[in-house]
Legacy VTK file of the C-alpha trace (Angstrom):
# vtk DataFile Version 3.0
C-alpha trace
ASCII
DATASET POLYDATA
POINTS 320 float
19.105 28.885 112.393
22.402 27.942 113.820
24.076 27.949 110.425
22.675 31.374 109.442
23.736 32.724 112.790
27.246 31.582 112.002
27.043 33.123 108.565
25.777 36.319 110.088
28.608 36.375 112.558
31.018 35.551 109.725
29.460 38.324 107.686
29.983 40.719 110.559
33.579 39.648 110.810
34.151 40.092 107.106
32.403 43.463 107.114
34.609 44.691 109.992
37.714 43.675 108.118
36.577 45.576 105.033
35.848 48.655 107.168
39.345 48.493 108.677
40.935 48.255 105.216
38.886 51.249 104.020
39.790 53.326 107.082
43.493 52.443 106.604
43.318 53.546 102.946
41.693 56.838 103.948
44.422 57.431 106.527
47.143 56.802 103.948
45.435 59.231 101.564
45.221 61.874 104.262
48.875 61.418 105.235
49.900 61.613 101.566
47.849 64.752 101.196
49.549 66.491 104.189
52.967 65.533 102.966
52.358 67.047 99.515
50.934 70.230 101.064
53.854 70.622 103.455
56.238 70.392 100.509
54.284 73.031 98.556
52.844 76.444 99.302
49.708 75.173 100.966
47.592 74.863 97.793
49.031 71.539 96.631
46.970 68.345 96.732
47.696 64.668 96.565
47.756 62.955 93.178
44.782 60.961 91.881
46.012 57.768 93.473
46.337 59.405 96.891
49.847 57.951 97.093
52.804 59.737 98.750
54.855 59.068 95.620
52.565 61.080 93.353
54.360 63.941 91.559
53.132 67.531 91.935
51.911 69.436 88.960
54.065 71.920 86.999
52.621 74.886 88.871
53.214 73.176 92.185
56.859 72.515 91.206
57.371 76.177 90.492
56.066 77.220 93.911
57.244 74.344 96.082
60.101 74.787 98.537
62.956 72.745 98.355
62.123 70.122 95.735
64.620 67.847 94.019
64.746 70.158 90.982
65.402 73.214 93.207
68.252 71.392 94.967
69.875 70.757 91.644
69.351 74.437 90.688
71.022 75.598 93.931
73.973 73.317 93.270
74.334 74.664 89.743
74.375 78.284 90.931
75.797 78.401 94.469
75.948 82.171 94.489
72.243 82.497 95.344
71.838 83.549 98.962
68.422 84.535 100.297
68.295 87.816 102.202
66.721 88.181 105.627
63.873 90.315 104.271
62.801 87.687 101.732
63.905 89.731 98.668
65.519 88.149 95.649
69.118 87.061 96.466
72.144 88.835 95.004
74.670 86.779 93.032
78.433 86.999 92.583
80.499 85.365 89.839
83.453 85.030 92.126
82.402 83.800 95.585
79.629 81.334 96.407
78.445 82.946 99.637
78.992 86.725 99.441
78.004 88.881 102.358
75.713 91.817 101.646
77.239 95.248 102.158
75.499 98.579 102.533
71.794 98.895 102.796
69.046 97.536 100.523
66.346 99.768 102.069
65.755 101.409 98.738
64.528 98.075 97.297
67.743 97.357 95.309
69.762 94.251 96.231
72.909 95.033 98.268
76.268 94.739 96.502
77.955 91.503 97.668
81.198 91.720 99.677
83.921 89.745 97.937
86.898 90.544 100.192
87.179 92.166 103.617
89.417 92.630 106.645
90.611 89.268 107.971
90.430 87.350 104.690
93.513 85.479 103.476
93.639 83.876 100.048
95.102 84.242 96.542
92.292 86.565 95.466
93.492 89.033 98.112
97.043 88.688 96.817
95.800 89.631 93.295
93.844 92.535 94.785
97.028 93.876 96.457
99.089 93.418 93.312
96.547 95.352 91.219
96.322 98.159 93.834
100.130 98.275 93.809
100.118 98.803 90.043
97.930 101.869 90.604
100.130 103.195 93.466
97.495 102.580 96.134
99.458 99.794 97.864
103.191 100.173 98.526
104.108 96.706 99.856
104.623 93.291 98.418
101.378 91.309 98.199
100.913 89.012 101.172
97.500 87.507 100.487
96.254 88.779 103.896
93.550 91.449 104.043
94.551 93.740 106.952
94.224 97.399 107.888
96.781 98.496 105.272
94.866 96.757 102.497
91.587 98.261 103.753
93.083 101.770 103.633
94.384 101.122 100.119
90.968 99.890 98.979
89.329 102.950 100.532
91.782 105.198 98.667
90.943 103.495 95.358
87.203 103.668 96.010
87.313 107.425 96.693
89.345 108.063 93.545
86.694 106.124 91.616
83.861 108.121 93.170
82.632 105.118 95.210
81.740 104.984 98.862
84.971 104.370 100.832
84.040 101.271 102.779
87.468 99.654 102.801
85.890 96.318 101.745
85.817 95.028 98.174
82.321 94.636 96.762
81.435 93.625 93.193
81.407 97.200 91.926
84.845 97.982 93.415
86.322 94.757 92.030
85.015 95.389 88.508
86.375 98.960 88.578
89.772 97.660 89.727
89.825 95.015 86.955
89.128 97.725 84.399
91.787 100.102 85.744
94.608 97.521 86.082
96.089 94.599 84.231
96.502 90.964 85.193
99.482 90.764 87.610
102.587 88.858 86.530
104.054 86.088 88.692
106.730 88.475 89.988
104.106 91.079 90.859
102.107 88.520 92.820
105.188 87.187 94.672
107.959 89.776 94.197
111.531 89.087 95.129
111.624 91.963 97.640
109.235 93.134 100.288
109.907 96.741 99.275
109.251 98.070 95.783
112.432 98.832 93.847
113.390 102.493 93.557
114.134 104.147 90.207
117.785 103.310 89.542
120.325 106.121 89.787
121.867 107.114 86.402
125.155 105.486 87.414
123.332 102.140 87.678
122.240 102.065 84.027
125.486 100.852 82.481
127.745 97.890 83.179
127.557 95.406 86.092
126.217 97.194 89.149
125.080 96.555 92.693
122.490 99.379 92.707
121.571 100.125 96.332
118.784 102.529 97.228
118.447 103.986 100.725
115.037 105.344 99.751
113.469 101.944 99.002
115.899 99.915 101.120
116.649 97.560 98.268
119.603 96.182 96.363
119.192 95.509 92.645
121.854 93.512 90.783
121.801 95.079 87.327
123.613 94.348 84.099
123.402 96.956 81.296
120.348 98.625 82.845
118.341 95.416 83.452
117.534 94.036 86.877
118.804 90.461 87.236
117.838 89.998 90.907
116.872 92.107 93.897
116.659 91.868 97.699
115.840 93.851 100.810
118.722 95.565 102.588
119.376 97.452 105.842
121.864 100.215 106.492
123.946 101.743 109.275
122.559 103.892 112.079
122.972 107.662 112.426
126.180 107.090 114.359
127.608 104.636 111.840
126.013 105.577 108.485
126.459 103.696 105.262
128.456 105.836 102.862
126.824 107.039 99.652
128.391 107.321 96.256
129.862 105.218 93.458
132.358 102.527 94.492
133.607 99.150 93.254
133.964 95.731 94.847
137.462 95.681 96.306
137.501 92.094 97.596
135.191 89.277 98.602
135.018 86.734 101.393
132.534 83.863 101.552
133.138 83.517 105.283
134.304 86.511 107.295
134.162 87.752 110.865
134.337 91.449 111.716
137.719 92.299 113.316
136.078 95.221 115.156
132.667 93.906 116.274
133.545 90.187 116.118
130.299 89.278 114.342
129.960 86.954 111.347
129.738 88.574 107.889
128.996 85.690 105.433
129.164 86.445 101.693
130.913 89.775 102.292
131.614 91.996 99.288
133.707 95.012 100.460
133.219 98.226 98.547
134.385 101.097 100.848
137.003 100.377 103.490
135.392 98.099 106.030
131.888 98.556 104.641
130.512 95.615 102.712
127.391 93.979 101.420
126.891 90.846 103.513
124.344 88.522 105.093
123.036 89.501 108.561
121.345 87.003 110.819
120.228 89.936 112.993
118.485 91.534 110.023
116.836 88.223 109.223
115.610 87.934 112.820
114.705 91.489 113.728
114.159 93.233 110.393
114.334 97.028 110.427
114.139 97.197 114.218
117.944 97.193 114.180
120.743 98.674 112.088
124.245 97.783 110.892
127.527 99.458 111.805
127.735 100.875 108.273
127.501 97.769 106.134
124.697 96.903 103.741
122.873 94.003 105.449
120.973 91.408 103.451
118.468 89.030 105.132
117.923 86.512 102.313
120.960 84.265 102.654
120.125 81.922 99.805
119.632 84.771 97.348
122.788 86.518 98.479
124.776 83.281 98.055
123.742 83.165 94.390
124.584 86.880 93.956
127.980 86.376 95.616
128.963 83.877 92.887
127.882 86.280 90.116
129.572 89.485 91.334
133.206 89.952 90.375
135.900 92.037 92.008
135.817 95.392 90.214
132.041 95.436 89.602
130.412 98.800 90.397
128.582 99.554 93.624
126.216 102.578 93.699
124.642 103.669 97.034
122.057 106.404 96.507
118.807 107.931 97.784
LINES 1 321
320 0 1 2 3 4 5 6 7 8 9 10 11 12 13 14 15 16 17 18 19 20 21 22 23 24 25 26 27 28 29 30 31 32 33 34 35 36 37 38 39 40 41 42 43 44 45 46 47 48 49 50 51 52 53 54 55 56 57 58 59 60 61 62 63 64 65 66 67 68 69 70 71 72 73 74 75 76 77 78 79 80 81 82 83 84 85 86 87 88 89 90 91 92 93 94 95 96 97 98 99 100 101 102 103 104 105 106 107 108 109 110 111 112 113 114 115 116 117 118 119 120 121 122 123 124 125 126 127 128 129 130 131 132 133 134 135 136 137 138 139 140 141 142 143 144 145 146 147 148 149 150 151 152 153 154 155 156 157 158 159 160 161 162 163 164 165 166 167 168 169 170 171 172 173 174 175 176 177 178 179 180 181 182 183 184 185 186 187 188 189 190 191 192 193 194 195 196 197 198 199 200 201 202 203 204 205 206 207 208 209 210 211 212 213 214 215 216 217 218 219 220 221 222 223 224 225 226 227 228 229 230 231 232 233 234 235 236 237 238 239 240 241 242 243 244 245 246 247 248 249 250 251 252 253 254 255 256 257 258 259 260 261 262 263 264 265 266 267 268 269 270 271 272 273 274 275 276 277 278 279 280 281 282 283 284 285 286 287 288 289 290 291 292 293 294 295 296 297 298 299 300 301 302 303 304 305 306 307 308 309 310 311 312 313 314 315 316 317 318 319
């Protein structure tokens, strides 16, 4: 009796251990089942083994949210961006995270915004260069999308029959690509801030410093071809720069005005005391100031090269 009582108690002990193992297995199965369902759409179930490592079926993979295969897909096509209303995302071949523009209330996906006010990058520089080709942008490309660029984009959009938003969406960009050509290196980063004016007829032959008051530029030309160019500034209304055809009378690498006592480096005199020369004031203040009649240049390095190329006797043409 004593022995069987011990066996009975031992049997009870062993039976309890078995029950605990079974309960633990059921718990693992339940946990595995919740994990699989949470990863799916709510209809997924655990695999036959009840293990958390069981793979979902093909249909579950298609409906599951973010699985490993979907993460790879998102990395391969970063342009996908879900909309707030749960509709299919729009995609852009240029930018990975475009912002929707306009309204998608009609059920169509909104056109992605590629460039907008405040952006600054090389794509904006290309945009400005292409708009400049089409006469919608009259400055040198800067790469910064500001109010001037927005107005230029709006002008192009209206001419194309598009809504004038002032921001560049995919439709606007494709229209611009079709209407313009790939900018050259000089168009992307031109030598002058201002666009060169059409040369005066007198500039088309020989060696000429062709200076336009209209565009505020100097073009160094040889036989009708522009060798180099730079921005210039002229005299005020009280001390205007004279217009006409002249020639370089003499040059001075270092010179100080005998009247105003200001430095005039790389001076090339063409009409009495008027000369083409470097101006530190022009470099510092731009067009907020004026000369006393001379043609000021603000790019010292470029003028230094030009000074060595120009010879006494070369033509100087100042025109509108």
